[in-house]
KEZADREN-408852 format. One record per residue (C-alpha): residue in three letters; x, y, z. Coordinates in steps of 0.02 Angstrom, whole numbers, plus 50000, padded with zeros to 5 digits. Example, Ala and Ser with C-alpha at 12.3 -4.5 7.8 and 13.67 -1.06 7.14 Angstrom:
2
ALA506154977550390/SER506844994750357/
This chain:
417
MET520465785751557/VAL520665776151396/PRO519215763951362/GLY519765745851379/HIS521365750051474/PRO521695750251661/PRO521875767351741/LEU523565775951733/GLY524545781151887/GLN525815794751905/ALA527095796451765/GLY526055785251654/GLU526175769751766/GLN524725757851740/HIS523685751351885/GLY523375733051907/PRO521805724551840/ASP520975727052010/GLY521435745352011/THR522865743052138/PRO524255755852117/PRO525855747252058/ARG526935752652205/LEU525625746352328/ALA525555729952233/LEU527445728152247/ALA527365732252432/LYS526045718852457/ALA527085706252360/GLY528635710852461/GLY527695709052624/TYR527035692052570/ALA528795686252524/ALA529485692252691/ALA528095683252785/LEU528415667552684/MET530285668152723/ARG529935670352908/LEU528825655052899/ILE530195645152810/ASP531485651152937/ARG530425644953082/TYR530165628452994/LEU532025625852965/ILE532465630353145/ARG531115618853214/GLU531705604153110/TRP533485606953171/LEU533115610753354/PHE532425593853409/PRO533885583553340/PHE535085596053421/VAL534275594053592/TYR534295575053575/CYS536145575153527/LEU536625587553664/VAL535755577953802/GLY536355561153737/PHE538185566253726/MET538105574453897/VAL537395558653975/LEU538725547853893/TRP540115559753944/ILE539535560254126/ALA539295541254130/PHE541065537654069/ASP541795550754187/LEU540805543754334/ILE541465526254300/ALA543255532954296/GLU543085543754452/LEU541995532554559/ASP543445526654669/GLU543965544654707/PHE542185549454749/ALA542075534754868/GLU543745539354947/ALA543135557254974/LYS541535550055051/LEU540395560054938/SER538545556254944/ALA537485553154790/GLY536775570654807/GLU538525578454813/ILE539065568554660/ALA537515574454566/GLN537865592254621/TYR539675590654562/TYR539175585354387/TRP537795598354376/ILE538925613154416/THR540355606754305/LEU539285604954149/PRO540105620154063/GLU541755610754061/HIS541055599153928/PHE540115612053823/PHE541605616953716/VAL541665599153647/VAL539875593053660/ALA539015608553590/PRO539975609353423/VAL539845590553396/SER537965590653434/LEU537745605653319/LEU538685596853178/LEU537715580553186/SER536005588953206/LEU536345600753060/MET536965586752947/TYR535405576652987/ALA534145590852968/ILE534885598352809/ASN535095581252729/GLN533265577252765/HIS532725593352679/ALA533835589452530/ARG533215571552512/GLN531405577452510/ASN531825590752380/GLU531265604552497/PHE532815614952462/ILE532495613352275/ALA530725619852299/ILE531325634452404/ARG532685639152279/ASN531475637752132/ALA530445651052222/GLY531905662952196/VAL532765660952365/GLY534655660352357/MET535715647652451/LEU536455660952562/ARG534745667552613/MET534125649952642/SER535625646652755/THR535335662352858/PRO534365653653000/TYR535785641253023/LEU537095655053021/ILE536115664653153/VAL536065648853259/GLY537945647353242/VAL538205665453296/LEU537035663653446/LEU537845647453504/SER539565655353484/ALA539015669953594/GLY538285657853721/LEU539875647553723/PHE540915663253751/CYS539835668553899/SER539905650953970/ASN541805650253956/GLU542055667654027/TYR540785668654169/TRP540125651254209/LEU541565639254178/PRO542885646654298/ASN541655647054443/SER540975629754406/LEU542705621854404/ARG543145630454568/ASP541545624654652/GLY541745607054583/ALA543535605754647/ALA542955612054817/ILE541615598554827/ARG542905585054791/ALA544175592354912/GLY542995592155060/LYS542995604955202/ALA544255614655305/THR544175620655485/VAL544825637355546/GLU544885645855715/GLU543995662455732/GLY544115669255909/GLU543655655156026/LYS542605645755900/ASN543045633455765/GLN542225637255599/THR542005624155464/LEU542335631155291/LYS541275624155151/PRO541555626454964/PRO542155637154879/TRP543575639455005/ILE545345635654943/THR546675629555064/ASN548545633555056/ALA548285647454929/ASP550075654054921/PHE550655665654783/PHE551905679354743/ASN551515696554670/TYR553035700354562/ALA552435717854519/ALA552385723154703/ASN553725710954765/ARG552465704154888/ASP552355686154952/TRP550705679355018/GLN550465663555122/ILE548595660455140/PRO547985645155237/ALA546165647355182/PHE545505658555044/ASN543745661954978/PRO543815670254805/VAL541935673154802/THR541755683054963/GLY543535689754966/GLU543985682655137/MET545555674555208/TYR545785664855369/GLY547195657055465/VAL547045638355494/GLY547555631355664/ASN549255638355709/LYS549565644755532/PRO549125663255515/ILE549015673455355/VAL550785679355316/VAL551215693655199/LYS553045698055164/TRP553625711955051/LYS554895725855022/TRP554255743154980/ASP556025749454961/GLU557545740154895/ASP558605747955033/GLN557475741055170/PRO557265723155232/LYS555615714155213/ARG554125719055317/ASP553105704655387/LEU551265704555432/MET550415689955518/ALA548525690855528/ALA547115679655585/LYS545895686055456/ALA545835697155300/VAL544375704355201/TRP544345712755029/GLU543465729555053/ASN543385745054943/GLY544785739354828/ALA546025734954967/TRP546345721755100/THR545865724455281/LEU546815713355404/TYR546245708855580/ASN547255703955735/VAL548885708355650/ASN550655705955715/ASP551695718855622/TYR553585715955607/ARG554125732555532/PRO555925738855513/THR556355754355613/GLU556845769555510/GLY558725771355514/PHE558915754155595/PRO558425741455460/GLU559085727055564/SER557825730755702/HIS556085722855684/PRO554995727855832/LEU553315719155849/LYS551725729455846/PHE549955722855864/HIS548485729955764/PRO546695724455799/LYS546275730955624/LEU547445736455487/VAL546895743455318/MET548225741055183/ASP547785752255036/ASP549345746654944/PHE548745728654941/ASP547765729354777/GLU547825711054728/SER545975707354699/PRO545215690354743/GLY544975686954557/GLU546805690354520/ILE547365679154663/GLU546235665254601/GLY546905667454424/GLU548685666454489/LEU548295650254580/LYS547515642654424/ILE548745648454292/SER550455646054374/PRO550405626854375/LEU549795626154194/PHE551405631954111/ASP552245615254147/LYS550765603354137/ARG549655610553999/ALA550715623753914/HIS549935621553741/LYS548285613353786/ARG546645621653826/TRP546595631453990/SER544975632754088/VAL545255650754140/SER544395666954095/LEU545085681653997/ALA544975692354154/GLN546065679954249/ILE547365680054110/ASP547385699154114/GLY547585698654303/TYR549055686754289/ARG549885698554165/ARG549695712954288/LEU550465702954430/HIS551915697254319/PRO552485712154215/GLY554225705054189/MET553825686854151/GLU554935676454038/LYS554705678153850/GLU554185659853832/LYS552845661353965/ARG552195677553891/ALA552045669253720/ILE551065654753795/LEU549945666753890/ASP549605677253734/ALA549185661453636/GLN547965655853770/PHE547155673053772/GLN546875673053584/ALA546275654953589/ARG544955659653719/LEU544335673153601/ALA544305661953448/GLU543655645853526/PRO541795650653537/LEU541765653953348/THR541955635153326/CYS540055633853322/LEU539945646053176/ILE541315636953081/VAL540405620353109/VAL538845627853029/LEU539845633952879/ILE540615616652857/ALA538985606952876/ILE537935616452749/PRO538895613052586/PHE539135594552627/ALA537335590852677/ALA536325602652565/PRO536725596652387/SER535355585952311/GLY535555571952186/ARG535705553252171/ARG537335551852263/ASN537345542752429/ALA536865555052567/ALA538005545952689/VAL539515551252585/GLY539145569752611/VAL538815567452796/ALA540395557352820/ALA541415570152722/GLY540725584252830/ILE541175574952990/VAL542935571452926/VAL543195589852881/CYS542595595253055/LEU543775582953137/ALA545175589953030/PHE544695607453089/PHE544805602153272/MET546485593653243/VAL547195608853152/GLN546655619653299/GLN547635608953422/MET549155607353309/SER549175626053276/MET549195629853462/ALA550555616853494/PHE551765621653355/VAL551365639653307/GLY550705646853471/GLN552425650053542/TYR552895660753390/SER551305670153344/ALA549755669853455/HIS548605677853325/ILE549095666153184/ALA548955650653296/ALA547215655253361/TRP546385662753208/THR547135654153055/PRO546125637753072/HIS544505647753086/ALA544925659052939/LEU545495644452830/PHE544055632352859/GLY542745646052874/GLY543285654752714/ILE543345638752610/SER541655632952678/ALA540835649852643/TRP541485648852464/GLN540785631152448/ILE539065637052505/THR538975649052358/ARG539315634552238/VAL537995622552305/ARG536785617252167/
């Protein structure tokens, strides 16, 4: 040890004044910086969370109030009670998330970030050596989490909620099972007729439950299935009182079977089956429901947003292997749009940060207004891209607005001073 000098470490490294080895001192400093950043992250999230909740609840209340005013006559005509109306709006909440969540996220972020900038908190954090990208990390994580939540809501919650909501508004159906009349409550669907083009099979279903996988005849209308398993044979007809989805196939009960006789295709003798398992009938309840939802949308909402899941789109493709080129293009565009849509929350975060974060004497309202205008432009470009480009290239129509606005906004974040 040299008198008057701190002790040396390995390879001639000097210890600190308190005798702390240099690498341990750096580790302590690094741990302190990490703890400080976690504290700042929690502070930024907390300051954003409360405005977000206020905006989300407020917009939801306004949306429901305006919709209730518009639909009040129909609710009265359907003789729905106040409890049923409340239940309807509760289970159909996911239908509004794709609009309300990004707008609430935008306004709450613009407010929270602008407040930090006005109070020079961002300047203090950056003077401590924290870069803009690192300081924006909590908001980016929020955008990713909300995007994941929106995807799960659209894929798993939204299709069921719309089905249950429509069933509440449609009322109830009555079917005959044996000698008893059974009242069918939601989520039963009446007159669920569809055609399986892949198997050349036509279904006429008076009452269908996609949740339990059950079918019933209604009154004098049985379940009717018509198909041709061979082009050289006439159609075979089955008329059943009930059908249940079991073990990947349909089991029919009380079946009248009109089946052509081998060698005599013009002869259709009638045979009765108390129970008939049809292993070839592989149309799942989810695929049937997807067919019922998607088929009417090609004419009414070809280039607008469809409230269907990716699984239902895949099921429709399987049932229609030879669909027209125009319909396939629309279906591909909707599929890609369903994948890209949840990322709207992340793009909103990227847009909000560079417009709300800069500090200075300029009017804060200008930055907030500019951010809102850019977000509105992003939403408009999304719709226009689907309408005009979707029929030519599904990937370009769905992903170009996200790549364009997200890339420019990420570049702007790196230039914030």
